[in-house]
C-alpha positions in Angstrom: 101.8 119.8 54.3 102.8 117.0 56.7 101.7 117.6 60.3 102.2 115.8 63.6 99.5 116.0 66.3 101.2 116.1 69.7 100.0 113.9 72.5 100.7 116.7 75.0 100.3 120.1 73.2 101.1 122.1 76.3 104.4 120.3 76.6 105.2 121.2 73.0 104.6 124.8 73.8 106.8 124.7 76.9 109.6 122.9 75.0 109.3 125.3 72.0 109.4 128.3 74.3 112.5 126.9 76.0 114.3 126.5 72.7 113.3 130.0 71.6 114.7 131.4 74.9 118.0 129.4 74.5 118.4 131.1 71.0 117.0 134.5 71.8 120.1 136.1 70.4 119.1 134.9 67.0 115.7 136.4 67.3 117.0 139.7 68.5 119.4 140.1 65.6 116.7 139.2 63.0 114.1 141.5 64.5 116.5 144.4 64.5 117.3 143.9 60.8 113.6 143.6 60.0 112.9 147.0 61.6 115.8 148.6 59.7 114.6 147.3 56.4 111.1 148.8 56.9 112.5 152.3 57.2 
């Protein structure tokens, strides 16, 4: 598995969190369907 070690890991966390928040609608729809499939 190829990996990249970041020079600034904390910056990567902040950037990744920002990207996740920009696309939170995608996470909400997926988590809702995951809950439904468990029932």
